[in-house]
C-alpha angles and dihedrals in degrees: 000000000000093000093070093055104030132034114255092245092052091047091052094045093053091057097044123122093232120083092217091057091049090048090051090051090051091054089052090051090050092052092046093050091049090056092048091048093049089053091044091239097156094165091058091050092050090049090054091051091047093052092046089052103043100034099035121017093036092043119112089227114096096214091051090052092051091048092048092051091050089046093053090050090049090050092055091048091049092051092050112174091005093059091098089070089067098035092114090059098039103050107046097060090050092050090052089059091058088082097044115133091230110085091207090057090050089050092050089048090057090048093048094048089047090059093044091049092046090057099040098036110172093008090076093060093097084072094045096112092052091046091047092050091050093047091048090059094042091052087072095043113139092223111084092208092055090046090051092050090048091052090051091051090044092057091050093050091049090053090050093050092046094055096039126096094191099065110134101221094173092057090050099047096073089054091049090047089055098043096043090080095063115122101205107113094220091050090048091053089049092051095045091051091053093048089051092048094048091047090054093055108100092211093056121069102200091176088077090060097037095109089061095064104015093098092053092047091053089050087059089060086071093054113126089225108091093206092057092048090050094048093047092047092049092051092047090049089056090055091048091053089050090054090053089058094055119101116262108283122234099212098263110129126196136163121243089256096054123118092255092063121070109231117220115247120253117266114277120252116252091254092053109047117200120251119241088252094062092118119193138185087315088077091058109079120198104271137176091266103047105049106101099214093161096063092044093049090055090053093047094048089054091053092046086075094046118136089228112087095207091053091047093052092049093047091052090047089054092048090050092049091048089054093049098042101030095050111169091000092073095046093098087060097043093108091054092049091047089054089058096043104047099061090050093057089080098044117136092225107086095212092056092046091049092049091049092048092053092049092047093051093048092047091051091050091049094050092043095050102038125104092199127097113287120207093235095167094053093046092049091050091050093047094049090052089057091054084082095051113126094230124079099218091056093050091047093050091049090054091048089055090057090050092050092050090050092052093048105032110016094157094052092044093052089066089065099045092103089066096034101050098062090052091049091049091050090052089063086080091058112132091228116083090202091059091047092051092051091044090055091049090053092050092046092050090049092051103057094116120073097248094051091044091052090051092048094052094046091046091052093050091048090048092051089048094054095038110041091170090062090053090050097046104030107017095102093044092049096050095043093047092049089050088064092064104024127049102268092217090058090051092053094043093053097044091046090051091050092049092055089075096037110136096196107077096187093055092043090053093050093047093047091051090051093047092046093054091049090048091054099042112024118103089212090065098049093112092050090051091050093051092049092046092057102033087195100139129058088238093058092047090050088050089054092052093049093049092045094061092054097034086059086081087074115043094196092050091048091051089050090051090053091051091049091050091045094235090141096161091060090044090058088047090055090055089062089053091051089064089064093050131088104254111226132193090246091055092051091049091050090051087050090055091046091057089053090050090051087062093051127090089259092077099035088118089056093051091050090050088061086073089066105054092160089062098039108034093146090055088062091046091050094049094045088048089051089051090054091053094055121088118228101290145122090278089053091052092047095053093041090051091053093049092044089059089060096045090050088060088064096235101119092085087064091066105116122224091234118132097218125076108235092199093092133024106253090222089066092064098037091112091060113087099209092175092058091045090052091052090049090053092051093049093048092050090052088054090052091049092052090050093051092049091050092052091046092052091050091051092046090052091049092049091048092053091048090050093052092048090050093049094051098043105036134071122249091266091052089049090052089050092052091046090053090049093053093052089071093052114100116252120246119272126254113325097001119111120246126242110316089359092278095118099052112155094010122139121264112268126231112206109237111239131171124237090251092054090048093053091049090054094051114026114204094009128099113233115211121232127206111198091180104085098061140046091220114116091227117094110253121219136176115256130212098231090147130013092241104024119133125227085280090054119209112241117231125223088259089056092050093049090048092050091051090054 
């Protein structure tokens, strides 16, 4: 088959082992092709190429392949300017040899394609993708000679692409997008060099296609090879500078293949050369409508969380530059950028933290100063997600973003309060006080209108109800911090109104005690205290009535409120009601605290009024009645000492027998229905007593069932152990049966406790002791085993488990 196209001698020389013979055969092919071309014998030329392909380059013999590659190069040289007509037959067989197992064949393939490309120049660009793919693989070839030949061919192809106006960039980009994720360092260097070359071509605007390969380029920043990182960073910096030169974007994003972008025509076939006016992507400058910021932002945000610090810094730098150069055009993507910035604000690497801080500041300025539409909903969603971040600076910055949106766009933000409020309430349990304070400021600023304020107060009460630990640890901080931004009187009015209908007496009592202590001690509520102390205005008297109805949940707190408001006659009336109540440990402890408060600066006016018994007779009656309620204790001694000081002055005999307290004109308090308030207090306390009895009965039933189970399943020794354990359990109060029903009708027990144990339970407070209800020589005191337990305190499940061992 070869004899009809090539002379026998030429055919034999091309397959010879010796390079010189093969070279001689190639020269003969070149001369033969020249003759055929001069005589316009295209069929003969195609037959020569066919023989060189089928009998030589596709042959399994290595020498034949080498001879065929040299022959194809000689054919292209012999054709000269007409070689482009046969480019479709010349290039593919050479490309197939790029993957040959023999390194010498791969080297000759590079040499052959170099000669073909040198002759055809831009006419070989229809095969650019295949050539690029082959060169990408050869750049990592283990043979240094092959690698050297590939580099030589690579430089020639780059020159051809640089000078060509027919390069089809859109056809090449998908291949680049695929190959840019390779991990071989030599392939990465090859790819970076090509990206840099294409970016330098004036007729090719690579910025339009940057989103296609930006992710892969950022992956190269994590390469362990420093040279590759440097080259990739340099190339990316060039793109960033190019973006700075683009006109200010308007926010419209489109891909390079969108209708708004003119696509370059496909490369012309060899038989139809392109005219010089065949303009390509070079004629499409980067404009406000064709820079796809959205796709690039998504890529950058992903790399903002990279485990590689260098990549993270560069990604944040890009985000910052997008904000500064993109202006209003990047506003639609501000939430995405914020998601990448906020977590980095708490990074341990200072350079990353500084880059994130710069980007965050610039993004806030952009959002705050723009007149364009801001994606408030997306930003709020991003910020609320960061409320759960483990680092304090990130959580603080997320809250500041909400504040900034409220200051700029309160109406738009109000539409998202239903989603925002639950996250803000949950943040109240944050371990950082700084975060909680800022969180409270945000909620207060968002609750300036009546509807939002109502929702905030009800949400807080519900939160305290479901999370008693939060009320115990943060209740004071929350109320006092809110009082800095919302009128404290309004806060107390609203919470008191909500507590009027509270169905959980135990929770209502705890919350009232907390609020009462804050009312008496917090600096933020000084004006409220002053108004209540005087009761001069109708508003203050209305405030007293509202607080009274809720404070009635806690007798000690209510008595304290009456002392603060100087309604001493009603205070003494309440003492008579206390005698009809079931006295609980919690009540005694609250009275104990009240005695301590009476010695504080808060009640200095009350102590001075003791010097005027003729004006304040009911004050003396109230305090002496309080003294009679107290068991023998330190608090008892303290109050008795205070009253003894007055009696020693010899002024008690001046107390008139009059029924009316002359300390305040009765007409001033005519709008307060003390009789109705007293009835309300009595009814509420009966409700509390029923609740305590119900809880006690449930616990007694549970203990009884446990006792029976223990008796039926344990040995006699185990039964003795359980019996010993139940001895230490407090008996039921009042009418309730004791454990297992064996103590029915017994007196309420007071757990014996030493003075040292008592002081450990209540630091800084004196615990009273009674010594009258037991024959034991030890002093008996009431213990605070539960915040609302009676003298026969109700054991908790933890107590029961502990008793069982």
